KEMARMI-307589 format. One record per residue: residue in one letter; x, y, z of N, C-alpha, C in turn. Coordinates in steps of 0.05 Angstrom, whole numbers, plus 5000, padded with zeros to 4 digits. Layout:
<nodes>
aXYZXYZXYZ...
</nodes>
This chain:
<nodes>
x188860363492192160443502193560593476x195160673489196960833470200060713463x199760683439202460483428203560603402x206460793411207460943385205261143381x204461163357202761403347199161413358x198961123365196061103375195861293403x193861413410193561523436189861473448x190361343470187261243477186961553484x183761663488183161783491184161923521x184361713539185361843560187561943564x189861923537191562053539192062283525x189362443513190262593493189862893507x189262963532188763193549190163153573x190163243588191163253613187863293627x187663143652185063173659184363423675x185963673677185563923684183964093657x186164033640184764103617182164123608x180363923616178163853603176263823629x177563923655175463873686172764023669x172764263660171064463669169464533632x170064293618168264273595165964113596x163664243587160864043589160763883569x159663693577158163433563161663273556x163163153573165563023563164462743566x165962613541166762333544168462203530x169162023531172361983523171461713508x172661653480172461443474175361333466x176161063443178360993443180361123436x179361323411181061473406181461733396x178661773416177762203413176262153442x175662483442174562473461171862663453x170362703467166762813459166263083480x165163323462164263453480161763613468x159963673490158163843479158964133458x158364243439159464503424156064533416x156764883399154764893394155565193367x153465343360154565513345151965683351x152265993351149466223354149266383325x146766373320145666513297144566743308x144867023293143567193312140567193301x139267063280137567013263136266753284x137766563282136066253290136966143317x139266323332139666243356141766073360x141265843381144665743381143365373371x145665283346145565073346146864933357x146164623370147464473390148464283374x151564103387152263863370153763763392x154763503386156963403397159663383387x161563513393163763493385166063313383x167563213364169562953372172063013359x173063063378176463053375177862823373x179062783349180862583355183762543347x185062353364187662373369189562473338x188962373318190262453290189262713283x187862893293187363133286184663303278x183463043262180263103255178163123275x176663323265174363403284171863343274x169763203284167063173276164963263285x162963353283161263413297157863323289x156663223310153463083308152063353311x150663313298148363633299146663523309x146163723338142963553344141063883354x141364053333139864293329137364303329x135864043323132863963328132263653332x129363593344130663303353130463053324x129963233303130363033278131963113252x134263253260136463333251139063103241x138963013217140862783210142862913201x144563083206147663233194148863053217x150662863207152162733220154762753207x157062763226160062763213160363003204x159863223211160763473199163263623210x164363683186167263843196165964193209x167064243225166864513245165964683222x166264743193166164983181163264873167x162064693170160564613151158064663174x158864553197155964593222155964793223x158365023223157565293221155465433205x156165383176154965393160151765363157x151764983171148964873174147865023200x148365173212146965363241146265633234x146565693207146265923198147266183206x149766113212151366363225151766503204x151566823214151366993188154967053189x156567053198158567123191160966823189x160666683167161466433165164166443160x165266263158168866143157169966273172x169466323196170766423223169666143237x170165923237168765783256170965673275x173165733282174965733309173565883333x172966153318171566363333168166323341x167266223326163966203321163365973335x164865683333163465403343165365483376x163265423390164065443423163165183436x164265133463163964953484163265103503x162264943519161365023550164064983572x164765193580165865163600166165333628x165865243650164665283670162665443668x160565393650157865503641157865743625x159965843608160365983598160765913568x159566033541160766013522163766023511x164865773499168065983498168465833472x169466013456170765873420173065643429x173065553408174465353404177565403407x178565743391180465723389181465863415x179765843438180965913462180565713498x180765433473180365243486183265063481x183764813495186264643488185064453464x182564513454181464243442182564273410x183164503406185364473376187964373378x188764323404191064163404192564133381x191063843370191663603350190763733321x188963933315187863973296190864083272x190263963248191764103224189964023211x189464203188187564163162188863983142x191464093144193363913119193563633117x193563593156194163233157192163133143x189663113133187763003116188962853092x191063093080191663023057193762963056x196062853086198362823078198062653104x197162443098198362133120198562133147x197662503162197662523184199862693190x201062703170204263003178203663213178x205663383186205063703186205063783173x204363923150205864043119205364383136x206364553111204964803106203964793072x204264983071203064983040204164963024x207064963027208864893005208964563005x207364403016207363983021209864013043x211264233050214064063065213064093092x214463873107214563943134214464133145x212664263163212964543187211664453213x214664523224214264493254216364713259x215064923277216365143286219465123303x221265313292223765253299223965303333x225165173343226065193367228565273381x229165373405232165513418232765253446x234965233447236065063471238465223488x237665323516240365393524243165283525x245065333508247565143529248265173545x249164943562249764943594252565053601x253765183584256565223585255965453585x255665633556255565923559252966053561x250665853554248466053569246366173543x248866123515247566173494244565993483x242666153468241065993453242265963434x240665733422241665633394239465523380x238565563356236765493342236665203333x234665123330233864813314231564833297x232264833273230964813255229064443250x226464533246225364153253224464173228x225664103201223864013172224163763167x226163603182226163353172225863143197x224962903199224662683217227662693230x230062683218232462773228233162933252x231663233240232363393251230963423278x228263363275225963293294227963143324x228762923311229862703330232962873342x233863023328236563203346235363443360x233363473353231863713377230463523396x229163273391228363173414230463023437x232562973419234362803447235762963462x236963273444237663503459236363613483x234063633479231463673497231963563525x232463313516232263113537235363033547x237863273538240163193546240763463563x240463453592240763533614243763773605x245763633600247863803595248263813566x246563873546247764093529248464193523x249964263499252564453500252364493472x253564743466253364853435255564663417x257664473422259264343404257664123403x255564023410253563793414250963813389x251464073376249664153351250463953324x249363783312250863653295251263703263x248863943260248363983231249364273231x251064373254252264713250254464663271x256264743255259664673272259864973287x258265003308258465243331260365183360x261065343369262365313394261365573415x261965503444261265743451261865993447x263666013427264866323421263566413406x262166333386260366423373258266623381x257466763363255267013379252066833378x251366943400248666823400246466993374x244766853362242867023337241467213359x240967493338240567693348236867753358x236367853377233167743387232167843368x232468003352230568133323230167973307x232567743298232267453291230167263298x231167243327229667003336226267003333x225067203333221867293328221167133303x222966983279222366883262222766583261x220666473265221366193269219365963250x219566063224218765923210214765813207x213865983213211365913216209965973188x208165793174207665933148204966113152x203966113172201566373174202666673184x205366733193206866973201209266983208x211267043190214067093203214367053230x212567273248213767283271211567163293x210566943291208766853301210066703328x208366763348208866683371208966373384x207466293372206065953366203365983363x202965833333199565733334199465463323x196265453318196265113312197165083279x197965323266199565283243203065123245x203665213266206465223269207965003288x205665003307206464853329204964603323x206364413316205964193322205663933348x203063793348203063633380203463403378x205063353350204763063346203862873321x206362853298205762763273207762553268x207662403250209662163233212662283234x212662563234215362643233216562713267x215762833281216062883304215362653326x214262513320213762343352215262133339x216262013368218261743370217461523382x216461323372214761023379217460963404x219960923397222560803416222461023444x221261263445221461423471219161363492x219861323515217561313528216961593540x218361823533216362083547214262163537x212961973521209762103508207762043524x208662243540205762303555204062593554x201962563575200462793574202263033578x204163013588206363273591208663363562x208563143544209863163526207963333501x206363353503203863443490203863843495x205063863512205064163522207264303498x207964553493209464673481211764783506x214364623490216664533511217264863504x217964973486219465253498217765553470x214765533485214165723475213166013482x213866173456216066393480212666633476
</nodes>
């Protein structure tokens, strides 16, 4: 069951997100699906992908009846399959959706994935080792201007979290910036820069959009449901 940052497999994704994916099984803190990788020389290598709530991905290979490869990373599975254009596992490793092969990058299964979390106790980090969460915006309920929230620390994440839940949030409530409804809104050309370590103008990817880590999840809040794991303000 879900408790704080721990999630039962039933709570990781909405049922509709997984209903068309083949081979679905749910465990205590993971889900498992059928996956594969295609080599033009050797054909399809099939396996079982486990997606853990903490962000880890593991693949047990079933390319042949006697294959002993287990707990492979997606990159290692891609290489093991003999894929000629390796190092693009997000595009080369696929799952079956509605009977069709769909790259992992086009599914919800990478929602919790972040490679750096393995070396940072589960926190979401950028290449400088600092917490990396995409800047977010909220509209003031009085002037309707958008205000930027920078999510660099747990305190800033909590401010945004509580402001998002406040149906009457206004400019003057922003505690770390002294602004009022009279202040100009940030220019549209500046809003596209939202602190992604991959691309300054990123509109939301698995590098800058965190779906739950020790910095931005709060065990004392009862809003931690399947809906909470969606992008609140992806543009």
